[in-house]
LOTORZA-708348 format. One record per residue: x, y, z of N, C-alpha, C, O in turn; residue in three letters. Coordinates in pm, whole numbers. Layout:
REM LOTORZA-708348
ATOM    n.u    n.v    n.w   ca.u   ca.v   ca.w    c.u    c.v    c.w    o.u    o.v    o.w residuo
ATOM      X      Y      Z      X      Y      Z      X      Y      Z      X      Y      Z     ala
...
This chain:
REM LOTORZA-708348
ATOM    n.u    n.v    n.w   ca.u   ca.v   ca.w    c.u    c.v    c.w    o.u    o.v    o.w residuo
ATOM     10  -1261    419    -73  -1151    474   -221  -1197    466   -263  -1254    365     met
ATOM   -295  -1173    567   -436  -1209    568   -520  -1082    566   -523  -1006    663     thr
ATOM   -588  -1061    453   -678   -947    442   -821   -993    416   -915   -913    414     thr
ATOM   -834  -1129    395   -966  -1184    368  -1061  -1147    486  -1029  -1169    603     gln
ATOM  -1176  -1091    451  -1272  -1050    554  -1234   -919    624  -1301   -880    720     gly
ATOM  -1132   -853    581  -1089   -724    637  -1130   -615    535  -1090   -620    418     thr
ATOM  -1205   -522    579  -1245   -415    493  -1134   -305    496  -1099   -256    603     arg
ATOM  -1082   -270    380   -977   -165    369  -1044    -33    346  -1155    -26    292     leu
ATOM   -976     75    388  -1030    208    369  -1042    240    220   -977    178    136     pro
ATOM  -1128    340    189  -1141    383     49  -1015    428     -5   -938    496     63     ala
ATOM   -986    390   -134   -860    434   -201   -744    346   -175   -634    376   -221     gly
ATOM   -763    235   -101   -652    143    -70   -667      8   -144   -774    -53   -146     val
ATOM   -559    -34   -201   -557   -165   -271   -439   -251   -209   -342   -198   -155     val
ATOM   -456   -380   -222   -351   -473   -183   -253   -478   -304   -296   -495   -418     val
ATOM   -126   -463   -278    -23   -472   -384     29   -618   -387     73   -674   -287     ile
ATOM     20   -673   -505     68   -811   -530    197   -801   -615    213   -710   -696     glu
ATOM    288   -896   -593    413   -904   -673    497   -774   -678    567   -750   -776     asn
ATOM    491   -695   -580    574   -571   -566    540   -470   -674    619   -378   -694     ser
ATOM    430   -481   -745    394   -382   -847    303   -273   -790    191   -302   -750     glu
ATOM    347   -157   -786    268    -45   -736    196     22   -850    261     61   -947     cys
ATOM     64     38   -845    -10    100   -955     39    251   -973     88    314   -880     pro
ATOM     22    302  -1096     52    444  -1120    -24    540  -1031   -137    512   -992     pro
ATOM     35    654   -997    -21    758   -915    -61    704   -775   -165    743   -722     ala
ATOM     17    619   -718    -18    552   -591    104    553   -502    217    540   -549     thr
ATOM     79    570   -370    180    560   -274    179    413   -222     81    363   -167     leu
ATOM    297    347   -243    304    206   -209    368    192    -71    472    253    -46     gly
ATOM    308    114     19    360     86    149    388    -57    170    298   -139    154     leu
ATOM    508    -93    206    546   -231    235    588   -244    375    641   -149    432     trp
ATOM    566   -358    435    609   -381    572    763   -390    581    821   -350    682     lys
ATOM    827   -439    479    973   -459    485   1045   -376    379    988   -345    275     his
ATOM   1165   -342    404   1258   -274    310   1270   -355    183   1265   -478    185     tyr
ATOM   1286   -283     71   1311   -355    -57   1180   -401   -118   1184   -494   -200     gly
ATOM   1063   -344    -85    935   -383   -137    906   -527   -112    875   -603   -203     arg
ATOM    917   -562     12    895   -705     56    791   -709    166    775   -612    239     lys
ATOM    720   -819    178    622   -838    277    485   -782    243    464   -741    129     gly
ATOM    392   -779    337    260   -726    310    268   -581    255    350   -501    300     pro
ATOM    184   -551    162    193   -422     90     54   -369     54    -37   -445     21     ala
ATOM     41   -239     62    -81   -166     16    -49    -45    -71     60     12    -61     tyr
ATOM   -140     -8   -153   -126    111   -228   -238    213   -191   -355    176   -185     gly
ATOM   -202    335   -168   -296    439   -138   -303    535   -253   -205    601   -287     ile
ATOM   -420    542   -314   -441    623   -432   -426    776   -399   -453    821   -288     gly
ATOM   -383    849   -498   -368    996   -483   -499   1059   -433   -607   1031   -485     ala
ATOM   -486   1142   -334   -605   1221   -280   -673   1156   -162   -760   1218   -101     gly
ATOM   -636   1032   -126   -701    961    -14   -615    978    116   -494    958    114     tyr
ATOM   -679   1013    223   -609   1020    353   -642    889    430   -758    856    455     ala
ATOM   -535    818    464   -549    689    531   -453    683    652   -336    720    643     val
ATOM   -506    634    763   -422    610    881   -357    473    867   -424    377    831     ser
ATOM   -222    464    895   -153    342    889   -214    232    977   -205    113    948     leu
ATOM   -277    277   1087   -341    185   1178   -462    113   1118   -507     12   1173     gly
ATOM   -515    164   1006   -621     99    931   -578    -13    840   -663    -86    788     glu
ATOM   -447    -28    820   -393   -123    729   -341   -246    802   -239   -237    870     leu
ATOM   -409   -361    791   -366   -477    863   -232   -532    818   -200   -524    699     pro
ATOM   -151   -588    907    -29   -651    877    -13   -763    976    -84   -767   1078     ala
ATOM     77   -855    950     96   -967   1039    112   -922   1182    206   -851   1216     asp
ATOM     20   -964   1264     29   -935   1407     -8   -795   1452     18   -758   1566     gly
ATOM    -68   -718   1364   -108   -581   1401   -142   -498   1278   -222   -538   1193     gly
ATOM    -77   -378   1272   -108   -286   1160     19   -239   1101    126   -281   1144     ser
ATOM     10   -151   1001    130    -94    931    180     28    999    258    103    941     met
ATOM    135     52   1129    172    166   1201    330    183   1219    384    294   1220     thr
ATOM    395     67   1232    539     68   1257    614     -5   1139    557    -88   1068     lys
ATOM    737     30   1125    828    -40   1029    775    -47    892    768   -155    833     asn
ATOM    737     67    835    688     74    694    791    134    604    857    232    638     val
ATOM    805     73    486    887    130    380    790    180    276    680    126    262     ser
ATOM    830    287    202    734    347    105    802    376    -28    925    391    -34     ser
ATOM    729    384   -127    774    417   -261    659    480   -337    549    426   -330     trp
ATOM    677    589   -407    571    653   -487    590    624   -633    698    646   -688     val
ATOM    489    574   -697    492    553   -843    440    680   -900    320    706   -890     asn
ATOM    524    761   -958    483    891  -1020    455    871  -1167    435    970  -1238     thr
ATOM    453    750  -1215    416    726  -1358    269    745  -1376    188    663  -1333     asp
ATOM    233    860  -1442     93    887  -1469     55    840  -1605    -55    868  -1654     phe
ATOM    148    768  -1669    126    722  -1804    168    831  -1902    170    949  -1867     gly
ATOM    201    794  -2025    239    894  -2128    120    931  -2214     30    852  -2239     ser
ATOM    125   1056  -2258     13   1102  -2342     42   1074  -2488    -37   1111  -2574     ser
ATOM    157   1008  -2518    186    961  -2656    270   1057  -2720    308   1039  -2836     gly
């Protein structure tokens, strides 16, 4: 995936190694958390067309997973 030189919307991070940060909606191009991936932080509204993917954007063929782990309070 090429994101170098591409400005991502506020609240969006590139997901590496299939690890979705806590309180984040993870979006992968392919089923099974494979391929280009982004995480959208809670409270941010982002159009899939703003997320670059091989040959276009994440508008089509997206798999998602929500990490609801907000951490433990002990």
